[in-house]
C-alpha positions as CSV (number, residue, x, y, z in Angstrom):
1,X,0.0,0.0,-0.2
2,X,3.0,2.5,0.7
3,X,4.5,1.9,-2.5
4,X,1.1,2.5,-4.3
5,X,1.0,6.0,-2.4
6,X,4.5,6.6,-3.1
7,X,4.1,5.7,-6.8
8,X,0.9,7.9,-7.0
9,X,2.8,10.9,-5.3
10,X,5.8,10.6,-8.0
11,X,3.2,10.3,-10.9
12,X,1.3,13.4,-9.5
13,X,4.6,15.4,-9.3
14,X,5.6,14.5,-12.9
15,X,2.3,15.5,-14.3
16,X,2.2,18.8,-12.4
17,X,5.7,19.7,-13.3
18,X,5.0,18.8,-17.2
19,X,1.8,20.9,-17.0
20,X,3.8,23.8,-15.6
21,X,6.5,23.6,-18.3
22,X,6.2,26.4,-20.8
23,X,8.1,26.4,-24.1
24,X,9.9,29.7,-24.4
25,X,10.3,31.2,-27.7
26,X,14.2,32.2,-26.9
27,X,17.0,30.9,-24.7
28,X,20.3,32.6,-23.8
29,X,23.6,30.7,-24.4
30,X,26.5,30.8,-21.8
31,X,27.6,34.2,-23.1
32,X,24.2,35.6,-22.6
33,X,23.2,35.9,-26.2
34,X,19.6,35.3,-27.2
35,X,18.8,32.6,-29.6
36,X,15.6,31.6,-31.3
37,X,14.1,28.2,-29.8
38,X,12.9,27.2,-33.1
39,X,15.7,27.8,-35.4
40,X,18.5,28.0,-32.9
41,X,20.0,31.0,-34.4
42,X,21.2,34.2,-32.6
43,X,18.5,37.0,-32.5
44,X,19.1,40.0,-34.6
45,X,18.7,43.3,-32.5
46,X,17.4,46.4,-34.3
47,X,15.8,49.8,-34.0
48,X,12.3,50.2,-35.1
49,X,8.9,51.5,-34.5
50,X,5.7,50.3,-32.7
51,X,2.2,51.3,-33.3
52,X,1.0,54.4,-31.5
53,X,-1.5,53.9,-28.6
54,X,-4.2,55.4,-30.7
55,X,-4.2,52.8,-33.4
56,X,-5.5,49.5,-33.0
57,X,-5.0,46.8,-35.9
58,X,-6.4,43.6,-35.2
59,X,-5.2,40.5,-37.1
60,X,-7.3,37.8,-38.6
61,X,-7.6,34.4,-36.7
62,X,-5.9,32.7,-39.6
63,X,-2.7,35.1,-39.5
64,X,-2.7,34.8,-35.7
65,X,-2.6,30.9,-36.1
66,X,0.2,31.1,-38.7
67,X,2.3,33.7,-36.8
68,X,2.1,31.7,-33.5
69,X,4.3,28.9,-35.1
70,X,7.2,31.4,-35.7
71,X,7.8,33.1,-32.3
72,X,10.5,35.6,-33.1
73,X,9.0,37.3,-36.3
74,X,8.1,40.5,-34.7
75,X,6.0,41.5,-37.8
76,X,3.9,43.7,-35.6
77,X,6.8,46.2,-35.7
78,X,8.0,48.5,-38.5
79,X,11.6,49.4,-39.6
80,X,10.6,52.8,-40.8
81,X,8.5,55.6,-39.0
82,X,5.0,56.1,-40.4
83,X,1.5,57.3,-39.5
84,X,0.7,54.2,-37.8
85,X,4.2,53.3,-36.4
86,X,5.5,56.2,-34.4
87,X,7.0,55.0,-31.1
88,X,10.7,54.2,-31.3
89,X,11.6,50.7,-29.8
90,X,14.7,48.4,-29.8
91,X,13.7,44.9,-30.6
92,X,14.9,41.5,-31.5
93,X,13.9,39.0,-34.1
94,X,14.9,35.6,-35.7
95,X,15.5,36.1,-39.7
96,X,14.3,32.5,-40.4
97,X,11.1,33.3,-38.5
98,X,10.4,36.2,-40.7
99,X,11.4,34.4,-43.8
100,X,9.2,31.3,-42.9
101,X,6.3,33.5,-41.8
102,X,6.4,35.6,-45.1
103,X,6.6,32.2,-47.1
104,X,3.7,30.7,-45.3
105,X,1.6,33.8,-45.8
106,X,2.1,33.7,-49.6
107,X,0.9,30.2,-49.6
């Protein structure tokens, strides 16, 4: 009976731990550099622009589902300032995530 309780407790711990695990879009190497978890490529840092708070552009469900598979694309930011993108930001992205998202959206 004790072994059954022990086994059950171990199984419960494993299940709870696995439920708490969240796959992160990036990881840091031993030098502190950020990498894309999907492509294992170092992220590129750049200056760009985010949407102003007055602007609200809602993506379609289809776009959201496709973009979620490429976690480091940052296509919601712009490289150039415009009427919609006015807030300067520093951001990081994975070139492969951007390229793959672009290819997938063209299909």
